[in-house]
DOLUMDO-805442 format. One record per residue (C-alpha): residue in one letter; x, y, z. Coordinates in steps of 0.25 Angstrom, whole numbers, padded with zeros to 4 digits, always signed. Each point is the difference from the previous one (the first is absolute). Example, Ala and Ser with C-alpha at 12.3 -4.5 7.8 and 13.67 -1.06 7.14 Angstrom:
2
A+0049-0018+0031;S+0006+0014-0002;
END
This chain:
1005
M+0242+0289+0089;A-0007-0002+0013;R-0007-0012-0005;R+0014-0006-0005;D+0006+0002+0014;A-0012-0007+0006;R+0002-0012-0008;R+0015+0000+0003;D-0003+0001+0015;R-0008-0013+0000;S+0006-0013+0005;P+0005-0011-0010;L-0012-0009+0005;E-0010+0011-0003;R+0006+0002-0014;Q+0000-0015-0003;R-0015-0001+0004;G-0003+0012-0009;R+0007-0007-0012;R-0008-0013+0003;R-0013+0007+0000;G+0003+0005-0014;R+0002-0014-0006;A-0010-0010-0004;L-0003-0011+0010;A+0000-0015-0004;G-0015-0004-0001;E-0010-0003-0011;S+0008+0008-0009;G+0011-0010+0000;L-0009-0012-0003;P-0001-0005-0015;K-0014+0003-0006;Y-0008-0012-0004;V-0006+0001-0014;P-0009-0011-0004;E+0002-0008-0013;I-0015+0002-0003;A-0008+0013-0002;L-0008-0002+0012;R+0003+0009+0012;S-0010-0004+0011;I-0012-0009+0002;E-0011+0004+0010;G-0012-0009+0001;H-0005-0003-0014;L+0007+0013-0005;T+0013-0001-0008;R+0008+0013-0002;T+0011+0003-0011;G+0007+0013-0003;T-0012+0004-0009;Q-0012-0008+0003;V-0009-0006+0011;M-0008-0013-0003;A-0010-0007+0008;W+0000-0015-0001;Y-0012-0009+0001;R-0002-0015-0001;L-0011-0005-0009;S-0009-0011+0004;A-0001-0013-0009;Q-0011+0001-0010;A-0008-0013-0004;W-0001-0002-0015;S-0003-0014-0003;F-0015-0004+0000;R-0005+0014-0001;S-0010+0005-0011;D+0005+0009-0011;S-0009+0011+0006;Q+0006-0002+0014;R+0014+0001-0006;E-0003+0013-0008;V-0005+0006+0013;L+0013-0003+0007;I+0008+0006-0012;R-0009+0013+0000;Q+0002+0001+0015;I+0015-0001-0001;A+0000+0010-0012;A-0009+0010+0008;Q+0010+0000+0012;L+0012+0002-0010;G-0008+0011-0006;E+0000+0008+0013;L+0015+0000+0001;Q+0002+0010-0012;G+0013+0007+0000;R+0007-0010+0009;W+0011-0010-0002;L-0003-0015+0003;H+0010-0011+0003;L-0006-0014-0001;R+0008-0011+0005;V-0004-0015+0000;T+0009-0010+0007;T-0002-0013+0007;R+0002-0006+0014;P+0002-0015+0003;Y-0012-0006+0006;P+0001+0002+0015;V+0001-0015+0003;H+0005+0003+0015;M-0012+0010+0002;W-0010-0010-0005;A+0007-0011+0009;E-0001+0009+0012;S-0015+0003-0003;F-0003-0014-0003;D+0006-0005+0012;H-0007+0010+0009;N-0013-0003-0007;A+0001-0015+0003;M-0007+0000+0013;G-0003-0014+0006;R+0009-0007-0010;L+0001-0015+0001;P+0011-0006+0009;D+0012-0006-0006;V+0000-0015-0002;A+0013-0008+0002;G+0006-0004-0013;A-0009+0008-0008;L+0001+0014-0007;G-0001+0010+0012;W-0004+0014-0001;D+0014+0006+0000;G+0003-0009-0012;F-0013+0003-0007;L+0002+0015+0001;E+0015-0001-0004;G-0004-0008-0012;E-0010+0010-0004;Q+0010+0012+0001;R+0011-0008-0008;H-0010-0003-0011;L-0005+0014-0001;M+0015+0006+0000;G+0003-0010-0012;L-0011+0005-0008;S+0006+0014-0001;M-0012+0008-0001;S-0002+0015+0003;D-0010+0011+0002;K-0001+0012-0010;E+0001+0013+0007;V-0003+0013-0007;F+0004+0014+0005;L-0004+0013-0005;G+0008+0013+0002;I-0007+0013-0002;E+0007+0014-0001;V-0005+0008+0012;S+0007+0013-0004;G+0013+0005-0008;R+0011+0005+0009;G+0007+0013-0005;M+0012+0006+0006;L-0008+0008+0010;D-0007-0013+0005;R+0014-0007+0002;W+0005+0013+0007;V-0012+0000+0009;E+0002-0015+0004;R+0014+0002+0004;A-0003+0012+0008;A-0013-0006+0006;P+0007-0001+0014;V+0004+0015+0000;L-0013+0004-0007;G-0008-0008+0011;K+0005+0010+0010;V+0000+0013-0008;A-0013-0002-0008;P-0007-0012+0006;A-0014+0003-0007;A+0006+0000-0014;V+0006-0014+0002;R-0013-0005+0006;A-0008+0006-0012;E+0010-0007-0010;L-0001-0013+0007;A-0015+0001+0001;A-0002+0003-0015;L+0009-0013-0003;A-0008-0008+0010;T-0013+0004-0006;E+0004-0003-0014;V+0005-0014+0004;G-0013-0002+0007;H-0007+0003-0013;L+0008-0010-0007;D-0002-0011+0011;S-0015+0001-0002;L+0000+0001-0015;V+0008-0013-0002;A-0008-0007+0011;G-0013-0001-0009;S-0004-0012-0008;G+0009-0003-0011;L+0014+0002+0005;D-0004-0003+0015;A+0013+0005+0005;V+0005+0002+0014;P+0012+0008+0004;A+0013-0008+0000;S+0004-0004+0014;A+0015+0000+0004;D+0002-0014-0003;D-0006+0002-0014;I+0009+0011-0002;A+0012-0008+0005;W-0004-0012-0009;L-0002+0009-0012;M+0014+0007+0002;H+0007-0013+0002;R-0006-0006-0013;S+0003+0012-0008;C+0014+0002+0004;S+0003-0015+0000;L-0007-0002-0013;G+0000-0014-0005;L+0007-0006+0012;P-0007-0011+0007;A-0011+0005+0009;P+0003-0004+0015;R-0011-0008+0006;T+0002+0008+0013;L+0003+0015+0000;S+0004+0008+0012;V-0012+0005+0006;V+0000+0015+0002;P+0000+0004+0015;G-0014+0004+0005;G-0003+0014+0000;V+0011+0003-0010;T-0006+0008-0012;R+0012+0009-0005;W+0013-0003-0007;E+0010+0011+0001;T+0010+0002-0012;E+0010-0009+0007;D-0010-0011+0003;L-0001-0002-0015;A+0013-0007+0000;A-0008-0012+0005;F-0006-0002-0014;T+0013+0003-0008;D+0011-0006+0007;G+0005-0014-0004;V-0007+0002-0014;E+0007+0004-0013;M-0004+0001-0014;Y+0010-0002-0012;Q-0002+0000-0015;E+0010-0004-0010;P+0000+0009-0013;Y-0012-0004-0009;A-0003-0012+0009;P-0015-0004-0001;T-0001-0001+0015;V+0005+0007+0013;R+0007-0008+0011;V-0005+0002+0014;I+0009-0006+0011;G-0005+0000+0015;R+0000-0007+0013;L-0011-0010+0004;R+0002-0003+0014;T+0015-0004+0001;Q+0002-0004-0015;T+0003+0009-0012;V-0010-0002-0011;S+0000+0006-0014;R-0011+0001-0011;N-0001+0005-0014;V-0012+0009-0002;A-0006+0003-0014;V-0009+0012-0001;L-0010+0001-0011;S-0009+0012-0004;L-0015-0001-0005;G+0000+0004-0015;L-0011+0001-0010;M-0013-0006+0003;E-0012-0003-0008;G-0014+0003+0004;L-0004-0011+0011;R-0014-0004+0003;I+0000+0000+0015;P-0008-0006+0006;E-0008-0006-0011;V+0012-0008-0006;D+0013+0003+0006;D+0005+0000+0015;P+0006+0012+0006;W+0013+0002-0007;M+0009+0001+0013;Q-0006-0013+0005;H+0006-0008-0012;S+0013-0001+0007;D-0006-0007+0012;R-0001-0012-0009;L+0015-0002+0000;P+0007-0010+0009;F+0009+0011+0006;P-0002+0013+0007;V-0001+0013-0008;D+0002+0014+0005;W-0007+0012-0006;S+0003+0015+0001;A-0009+0010-0007;R+0003+0015+0000;I-0013+0007-0003;Y-0004+0015-0002;V-0015+0003+0000;R-0002+0012-0009;R-0009+0012+0003;P-0011+0003-0010;E+0006+0013-0004;E+0013-0007-0004;V-0008-0010-0008;A-0009+0009-0008;G+0011+0007-0009;E+0006-0014-0003;L-0013-0006-0004;Q-0003+0012-0009;R+0013-0002-0008;Q-0002-0015-0001;M-0014+0002-0006;G+0005+0010-0010;K+0010-0010-0005;V-0010-0011-0002;R-0009+0010-0007;S+0010+0005-0009;Q+0004-0014-0004;I-0014-0004-0003;R-0002+0012-0008;H+0013-0003-0008;Y-0006-0014-0004;T-0014+0005-0003;H+0001+0014-0006;D+0014-0001-0006;H+0000-0014-0006;D-0015-0004+0001;L+0004-0013+0007;D-0006-0006+0012;P+0009+0001+0012;P+0006-0013+0007;M-0008-0007+0010;S+0010+0003+0011;L-0001+0015-0003;A-0015-0001+0000;R+0000-0006+0014;Q+0009+0011+0004;A-0010+0010-0005;D-0011-0007+0008;R+0009+0001+0012;V+0002+0015-0003;L-0015+0002+0000;E-0001-0007+0014;V+0011+0009+0005;E-0006+0012-0006;D-0013-0003+0007;E+0007-0002+0013;L+0007+0013-0001;T-0014+0007-0003;T-0006-0006+0012;G+0012+0001+0009;L+0010-0011+0004;T-0006-0009+0010;Q+0008-0008+0010;L-0001-0012-0008;N+0005+0007-0012;T+0012+0006+0007;R+0013-0002-0008;L+0013-0005+0005;Y+0014-0004-0004;G+0010-0009+0006;W+0011-0011-0001;W-0003-0014+0004;R+0013-0009+0004;I+0001-0015+0002;A+0011-0006+0008;V+0004-0015+0000;A+0011-0007+0007;G+0009-0012-0003;K+0012-0007+0007;D+0008+0004-0012;E-0001+0008-0012;A-0005-0011-0009;E-0012-0003+0009;A-0003+0014+0002;V-0001+0002-0015;S-0008-0013-0002;R-0010+0005+0010;A-0001+0013-0007;Q-0003-0007-0013;Q-0011-0007+0007;V-0006+0013+0004;L+0001+0004-0014;D-0007-0013-0004;V-0012+0001+0010;Y-0003+0014-0005;R+0000-0003-0015;P-0006+0004-0010;K-0008+0011+0006;V+0010+0007+0009;Q+0014+0003-0004;I+0011-0001+0011;E+0013+0007-0003;H+0014-0003+0006;P+0007+0013+0001;E+0015+0003+0003;A+0005+0008+0012;Q-0005-0011+0009;Y+0006+0006+0013;R-0008+0013-0001;F-0013-0008-0004;A+0002-0009+0012;R+0002+0012+0010;E-0014+0005-0005;F-0006-0011+0009;I+0005+0007+0013;P-0010+0011+0005;G+0005+0014-0002;E+0010-0003-0011;P-0001+0008-0013;L-0005-0005-0013;A+0011-0007-0008;S-0005+0004-0014;T-0013+0005-0006;A+0001-0011-0011;Y-0012-0009-0002;R-0010+0010+0006;R-0014-0005+0000;R-0012+0009-0001;G-0014-0003+0003;S-0012+0003+0008;V-0002-0003+0015;T-0010-0011-0005;W+0011-0007-0008;A+0010+0001+0012;A-0011-0005+0009;S-0002-0012-0009;A+0013-0006+0004;V-0006-0003+0014;P+0014-0001+0007;A-0006-0006+0013;A-0008-0011-0007;T+0004-0013+0006;A-0006-0014+0005;S-0005+0003+0014;V-0008-0012+0006;G+0000-0006+0014;D+0007+0005+0013;R+0014-0001+0007;R-0004-0007+0012;G-0006-0013-0005;I+0004-0013-0005;M+0007-0001-0014;I-0009-0006-0010;G+0008+0003-0013;E+0004+0012-0009;T-0006+0009-0010;C+0002-0004-0015;T-0004+0012-0007;A+0009+0012-0005;T+0005+0001+0015;R+0005-0012+0007;R-0001+0001+0015;P-0003-0009+0012;V-0014-0002+0005;A-0003-0001+0015;W-0014-0001+0005;D-0005+0000+0014;P-0014-0007+0000;W-0004+0007+0013;L+0004+0014-0004;A-0014+0003-0005;Q-0007-0005+0012;E+0009+0006+0011;V+0004+0013-0007;R-0009+0004-0011;R-0013-0006+0006;A-0003-0007-0012;S-0005-0014-0003;G+0009-0012-0001;L-0008-0006-0011;T+0010-0006-0011;A-0004-0006-0014;V+0010-0010-0007;V-0005-0002-0014;G+0006-0008-0011;G-0002-0012-0009;L+0005-0014+0001;G+0015+0001+0002;S+0001+0014+0003;G+0007-0002+0013;K-0012+0003+0010;S+0004-0011+0010;F+0015+0003-0001;L-0003+0015+0003;T-0009-0004+0012;G+0010-0009+0006;L+0011+0011-0001;I-0009+0010+0007;V-0004-0010+0011;Y+0014-0005+0002;K+0007+0013+0002;T-0011+0006+0008;L+0000-0012+0009;R+0015+0002+0003;S-0003+0015+0004;G-0011-0004+0010;A-0014-0002-0007;R-0009-0011+0001;W-0007-0006-0012;T-0011-0010-0003;V+0000-0005-0014;L-0011-0007-0008;D+0007-0007-0012;P-0009-0011-0006;S+0011-0006-0009;G+0010+0000+0011;P+0014+0005-0005;L+0001+0011+0011;A-0001-0012+0011;E+0015-0001-0003;L+0003+0012+0008;T-0004-0007+0013;R+0011-0010-0003;L+0011+0011+0000;P+0009-0002+0012;E-0001+0014+0004;L-0015+0000+0000;A-0004-0015+0003;P+0000+0002+0016;F-0010+0012-0002;S-0009-0006-0012;R-0010-0010-0002;H-0006-0006-0013;I-0014-0005+0000;N-0006-0008-0011;L-0015+0002+0001;L-0004-0012-0008;R+0006-0009+0010;A-0004+0008+0012;D-0010-0004+0011;P-0015-0001-0003;G-0006+0014+0002;I+0013+0008-0002;L-0008+0009-0010;N-0013+0000+0008;P-0007+0013-0006;Y-0004+0004+0014;R+0014-0001+0006;V+0008+0007-0011;V-0006+0013+0003;A+0006+0005+0013;E-0008+0006+0011;P+0003+0015+0003;R+0009+0003+0012;A-0005+0011+0009;D+0013+0006+0002;H+0001+0004-0015;F-0011+0010+0003;A+0006+0008+0012;D+0002+0012-0009;E-0014+0001-0004;E-0010+0010+0005;D-0009-0011+0006;P+0009-0012+0001;E-0011-0010+0005;R-0010+0004-0011;A+0011-0001-0011;W+0004-0013+0004;R-0014-0006+0001;R-0003+0006-0014;E+0013-0007-0006;R-0005-0013+0007;S-0013+0001-0007;L+0007+0003-0013;A+0009-0012+0002;A-0012-0009+0002;A-0006+0005-0013;T+0013-0003-0007;R+0000-0014+0005;R-0014-0002-0005;R+0003+0006-0013;L+0012-0009-0002;V-0007-0012+0004;L-0011+0003-0010;D+0010+0002-0011;V+0008-0012+0003;L-0012-0010+0000;T-0006+0007-0012;G+0014-0002-0007;L+0000-0015+0004;L-0014-0003-0007;P+0000-0003-0015;Y-0002+0012-0009;D-0014-0004-0005;V-0005-0001+0015;A+0007+0012+0005;R-0005+0009-0011;I-0015-0003+0004;P-0005+0012+0009;H-0007-0009+0010;T+0013-0007+0003;R+0006+0012+0006;I-0013+0003+0007;V+0000-0013+0008;L+0015+0002+0003;L-0002+0014+0005;R-0011-0005+0010;A+0009-0011+0005;V+0013+0008+0001;R-0008+0011+0007;E-0006-0010+0010;V+0014-0006+0003;G+0005+0014+0003;G+0014+0006-0001;A+0007-0004+0013;T+0014-0006+0000;D-0004-0013+0005;R-0009-0004-0012;H+0004-0008-0012;P-0006-0003-0014;G-0005-0014+0005;Q-0011+0007+0008;V-0005+0007-0012;I-0002-0013-0007;D-0007-0005+0013;T-0009+0012-0001;L-0003-0002-0014;R-0004-0015+0003;R-0010+0005+0011;H-0006+0011-0010;A-0002-0012-0010;R-0007-0008+0011;E-0009+0013+0003;G-0004+0000-0015;E+0011+0008-0007;E+0002-0011-0011;H+0011+0008-0007;A+0008+0001+0013;G+0002-0015+0000;V+0005+0001-0014;V+0010+0010+0003;A+0004-0008+0013;D+0002-0013-0009;F+0010+0007-0009;L+0008+0006+0011;E+0000-0013+0007;E+0006-0006-0012;R+0011+0011-0001;R+0003-0002+0015;E+0004-0014-0004;L+0012+0005-0009;P+0013-0001+0007;Q+0004+0015-0001;A-0014+0004+0004;A+0003-0006+0014;L+0008+0013+0003;L-0013+0008+0001;F-0006-0010+0010;P+0007-0001+0013;D+0001-0012+0009;T-0008+0003+0012;S+0007-0010+0009;R+0013+0008-0002;D+0004+0014+0006;D+0001+0012-0009;P+0014-0001-0007;W+0002+0015+0000;Q+0001+0002+0015;A+0015-0003+0002;E+0009+0012+0004;R+0013+0001-0008;D+0007+0012-0006;Y+0003-0003-0015;R+0006+0010-0009;L-0003-0007-0013;T-0012-0009-0003;V-0002-0005-0014;L-0013-0007-0003;T+0000-0009-0012;M-0010-0008-0008;Q+0008-0009-0009;G-0008-0009-0009;M-0012+0010+0000;T-0005+0002-0015;L-0005+0014-0002;P-0008+0004-0012;R+0006+0007-0012;P+0000+0015+0002;G-0011+0006-0007;S-0008-0013-0002;P-0015+0002+0003;R-0006-0006+0012;E-0008-0011-0007;E+0012-0006-0006;W+0007-0003+0014;T+0001-0014+0004;D-0005-0004+0014;G+0015-0001+0004;E+0003+0014-0005;S-0012+0006+0007;L+0004-0006+0013;A+0014+0005-0002;V-0005+0014-0002;E-0008+0000+0013;L+0012-0006+0008;L+0009+0011-0006;N-0010+0010+0005;L+0000-0006+0014;A+0015-0001+0000;S+0001+0015-0003;W-0009+0003+0012;L+0008-0009+0008;T+0012+0008-0004;Q-0005+0013+0004;R-0003-0005+0014;T+0015+0002+0004;I-0002+0015-0002;Y-0009+0002+0012;D+0006-0010+0009;A+0013+0008+0001;D+0003+0014+0006;R-0005+0011-0009;N+0014+0007-0001;L+0008-0012-0004;R+0004-0001-0015;K-0009-0011-0006;G-0001-0005-0014;V-0010-0008-0008;A+0002-0006-0013;L-0011-0006-0008;D+0002-0007-0013;E-0010-0004-0011;T-0008+0013+0004;H-0008+0000-0013;F-0008-0012+0006;L-0003+0008+0012;S-0005+0012-0008;Q-0011-0009-0006;V-0007-0003+0013;P-0007+0011+0009;T+0007-0004+0013;G+0013+0000-0008;K-0003+0015-0004;V-0003+0003+0015;L+0013-0006+0004;I+0008+0008-0009;D-0007+0012+0004;R+0001-0003+0014;L+0015-0002-0001;A+0002+0013-0008;R-0008+0008+0010;D+0006-0006+0013;S+0015+0000-0005;R+0003+0014+0005;K-0007-0002+0013;F+0007-0013+0003;N+0013+0003-0007;V-0001-0011-0011;R+0006-0001-0013;A-0010-0009-0009;L+0005-0006-0013;F-0010-0004-0010;A+0005-0008-0011;S-0008-0002-0013;Q+0002-0003-0014;L-0010+0011-0005;A-0001+0014+0006;G-0015+0000-0004;D-0003-0010+0010;L+0005+0009+0011;L-0006+0013-0007;R-0014-0007+0001;V+0001+0001+0015;S-0007+0012+0005;G+0009+0011+0004;F+0013-0008-0002;A+0006+0010-0010;S-0002+0011+0009;L+0006-0008+0012;V+0012-0006-0006;N+0013+0005+0004;A+0012-0007-0007;V-0002-0008-0013;F+0010-0009-0007;V-0004-0004-0015;G+0008-0011-0007;R-0001-0004-0014;T-0014+0001-0006;D-0003-0003-0014;D-0015+0001-0002;E-0004+0014-0005;E-0012+0001+0009;A+0008-0005+0012;Q+0011+0011-0003;G-0010+0011+0001;E-0006-0005+0013;A+0015-0001+0006;L+0003+0014-0004;R-0013+0005+0007;L+0005-0008+0013;L+0013+0007-0002;K-0007+0014-0001;V+0008+0002-0013;P-0006+0006-0012;T-0007-0009-0010;G+0000+0001-0015;V+0014+0007-0002;G+0008-0012-0003;Y+0003-0006+0014;E-0008-0012-0003;Q+0010-0006-0009;M+0011+0001+0010;L-0007-0010+0009;G+0002-0010-0011;T+0015+0002-0001;L+0003-0002+0015;S+0010-0011+0003;P+0004-0002-0015;R+0005-0014-0004;P+0006-0004-0013;R-0009-0009-0009;H+0010-0010-0003;D+0007-0003+0013;D-0001-0014+0007;R+0007+0004+0013;P-0008+0001+0013;D-0007+0014+0001;D+0006+0004+0013;T+0002+0015-0003;P-0005+0010+0010;R-0014+0004-0003;Q-0004+0014-0003;F-0012+0008+0007;I-0007+0013-0001;F+0001+0005+0014;A-0009+0011+0006;D+0005+0003+0014;G-0013+0007+0005;H+0005+0014+0001;G+0002+0004-0015;G+0012-0008-0004;V-0003-0010-0012;E+0012-0006-0007;K+0004-0013-0007;I+0009-0008+0009;R+0007-0013+0000;I-0001-0010+0012;D+0014-0003+0006;L+0003-0012+0008;E+0013-0002-0006;A+0009+0003+0013;P+0009-0012+0003;H-0005+0000+0015;L-0014-0003-0005;E+0003-0012-0009;H-0007-0009+0009;V-0013+0009-0001;R+0001+0001-0015;E+0000-0016-0001;A-0011-0001+0010;L-0009+0009-0008;D+0004-0006-0014;T-0013-0005-0005;N+0005-0005-0014;P-0001-0015-0001;D+0013-0007-0002;A+0001-0016+0000;S+0015+0001+0004;R-0004+0004+0014;V-0007-0013+0003;N+0014-0007+0002;T+0006+0012+0007;R-0010+0001+0011;A+0005-0012+0008;V-0006-0002+0014;S+0007-0005+0012;G-0005-0013+0007;R-0005+0008+0012;T-0016-0001+0001;A-0009+0012+0004;A-0014+0003+0001;A-0007+0006-0012;V-0004+0014+0000;R-0015+0001+0003;A-0010+0009+0006;P-0004+0000+0015;D-0005-0013+0005;E+0002-0006-0014;P+0003-0015+0002;A+0013-0005-0005;P-0001-0006-0014;R+0004-0015-0002;G+0011-0003-0010;P+0014+0003-0002;A+0007+0010+0009;V+0003+0014-0005;P+0013+0008+0000;S+0004+0005+0014;H+0000+0015-0005;M-0015-0001-0002;L-0002-0002+0015;R-0008+0012+0006;S-0005+0002+0014;A-0015+0000+0003;P-0006+0012-0005;G-0004+0011+0011;R-0014+0002+0005;E-0006+0012-0005;R-0011+0009+0005;D-0012+0002-0008;H-0002+0015-0001;V-0003+0009-0012;M-0001+0015-0002;L-0010+0003-0011;G-0001+0013-0006;D-0012+0009+0000;D-0003-0001-0015;L-0006-0014+0001;D-0013+0007+0001;D+0000+0002-0015;E+0001-0015-0002;F-0013-0002+0008;A-0007+0013-0003;D-0010-0007-0010;I-0004-0010+0011;D-0015+0000-0003;D-0011-0009-0005;P-0007+0007-0011;D-0008-0012-0005;D-0003-0005+0014;L+0007-0013-0004;L+0005-0002+0014;T-0012+0004+0008;V-0002-0007+0013;N-0012+0001+0010;R+0000+0010+0011;P-0007-0004+0013;D-0006+0014+0002;T-0007-0001-0014;G-0006-0010-0009;S+0006+0005-0012;T+0011-0008-0008;R+0004+0011-0009;G+0008+0013+0003;A+0007-0004+0013;V+0013-0007+0004;N+0006-0004+0013;E+0009+0009+0007;L+0014-0003+0003;L+0005-0003+0014;D+0014+0003+0006;D+0010+0000-0011;E-0011-0002-0011;E-0002+0015-0002;L+0004-0002-0015;D-0008-0011-0008;L+0003-0006-0013;L-0015+0000-0005;G+0004+0010-0011;D+0010-0010-0006;A-0010-0008-0007;D+0003-0001-0014;S-0012+0004-0007;G+0005-0004-0014;G-0002+0013-0006;D-0014+0004-0004;D-0004-0014-0004;R-0003-0004+0015;R-0011-0010-0005;P+0005-0009-0011;T-0010-0001-0012;D-0002-0010-0011;D+0001+0002-0014;N-0014+0005-0001;G+0002+0010+0011;G-0007-0007+0011;G+0005+0000+0014;H+0005-0013+0007;S-0005-0002+0014;A+0009-0002+0012;S-0002-0015+0000;Q+0003-0001-0015;G+0014+0007+0003;Q+0002-0010+0011;E-0003-0012-0009;R+0011+0005-0010;V+0010+0001+0012;R-0003-0014+0004;A+0002-0005-0014;V+0014+0007-0001;G+0004-0005+0014;E-0005-0015-0004;A+0008+0001-0013;R+0013+0005+0007;R-0002-0011+0011;
END
């Protein structure tokens, strides 16, 4: 009663405030509650949560499958199976989708990597136009990358778990230790999964925020065109709350008409509304596949289709105790059926039942010994989704999927397409248990979902596209190996006639020139000289025809450059290292002169041991300084002949005769002129050609070479040494390239082998990409250490069986497993086709860091049409009339100080500035010691008198200054038969041998 009176005594304002306290205030309770259209409730890092499950998502690394041996592939399958076997008792969700090739990312990387690129030329294709043309061409190819994600169940979530999650803020204050313990247990389990899937096989890494966003977008918008750019997740954002999931579902709807074979997906792409029809298929019965012996991974078959295909697989890895009882029941069924045939009806059981019986015995053995990781069983459902602009196109593509898997794998087209399509979204429940597949983890691993074509990089020039099961662009940075991976820059380009070696070399040279590299190209036949006439390259290029150059342009003493002292600044003792390299350079010049002069002699004369002896003496006396020339060697031989060495006069006579040949004048300088290679000029491209030179047939023996062919091989050898000089004249850090054609002839002479070895060893230190083109891989393999130093390899069409095996060795690809025949099928052409063969050539490309794939060279972009025409080496008589020249006259292209030819004027576009003056420096590697390690005189053939002793045997003169290394050991002993014998076994005297040489010389004269 007193309480009622107290309330009555309160004022009206106090009574109003009391009523207001008893009512609910307007706040969160008044807001509508958002419920996502999907089962996911939150995403944190690489963990996704639904009401009943937490899954960790990982991104699988691409796995190479092509050009691997069966044993390597089996190891990969076993590694994947072992990792799956460790996930017993867990649900897995495998998602395979595609992402358009990131053209804009490649363009940004390529532009950033193009350091010191060529300036633009007025009226020619500039850098911006070149880069834009490359991007447009790539976008028109519509190629994409395969992306494989694997979701692994971390833990099931009961009602208590969900209640703890909702009450976490309160529990964190009331019982913080319990909350921390729960989170720590979850983090420990996730860490275990992270380390488990990171091993060889799956090679998985936790999915990033961008990866999760892309997966959700591609799953919720199944079948819609993939945007080339997707909003990047803000930095530091790793959690999506329930309300944030609307970003993946808003603006996308799925519809299905009753009994329709597809589901219709409508969504927004930028500002436009787009729709697609999606057909979802399911993996059905499958016969026993022989992977890898005969069949490819069965999930990789869909990569051959010309349209993107999405996969979704829900897999449960069973525990051993769950499998044991089921296997016992299956074994009992099979045994009872066999007993029914054999005991009840006295009949032999069918072969299919006999195979099941054998399998029962295997399973029984597995149960007896215990189920290992590789024998762990699983079951799952594999779905395939293809999209089309309308229902007819979607159904047609679904039929193509069925066709590509026939007859070994059956693909089903189920009803309830809407529910099957939602299975692709992470966290969604299974639509139906129909078409469940059972098998071992080894069977599931044999699908190798991450198998794809992986070759090249994403910052270099575009050279083509893969043409195996997976089609994707191939970018290659020729200087990535030297600058990042600290590897060699040696590259082999191998292939038969018409395989496209020159075209590929020209493509690499042109595109890398545009991005800032400097190239020196030796192209004996001359088609690559057309690059110097392209408007955008002409001001920075020169073409030198060595056969019309100034006398002495190939002086052997000048083509080997002198080492520069500043190249040894990082050595422990720079002065000592520099002096040693100078000695090695001098020894290399003497060895080069010896080989060249020996090659100029007739074969019958050169093979006589005494010929090399007299040459060695003369070359040694002349020395190895840069101011020497071969004419001094001939003069020395004449003097030795006057002193009583009769054979020296014979050799001098033959060399004098060769000296009178027009092409041989390149070896003997005009002493009245200055050195033509002293001019200073910065050229980005130098192409050295020798049109008109006749080279021997590859593989023909030395004794069958004509005099002109022998001279051509020696000139090619010298021109190759001249080419490498540009490496050492420029700054070590500049990106440089050297391309040598007809390398198979270089591999036949000792100094050519030294050159190849030198370029291989110095390419990393001097940032050089060296391209060696040859028709046969065996010619390169015969160079000591070439196979171990080679970085990248291009192999074109090769038909000879022996050459195919050698090419595979160069590629570091297993031999004897069937890849040899593939080399003969590259660049196929119909037999009955009279049209010009201008189809893009195919190569097997090994990028130097594990990737090996078959690629198709691509120079089909519209903005490069003029380059394609310039590199077209196919003869065409109709071009004679189309190549009209203007009436303007210009000087012919020639080497430094080359006199202008007499005769009709040449087209003005062939005019070039005078070549630059180059410095004569060279950097020789430490391994040249091996070339001269056998410098000795075991038979005292080169003995000279010493002042301090009267003996004429067992002593040689000491070298002075740069003569620390001699060539005495280069004497060709001619095998064990140093002293020729007659038919009766008697030995010939030295004078008899000289008489025979004189007879040969007189006959030739």
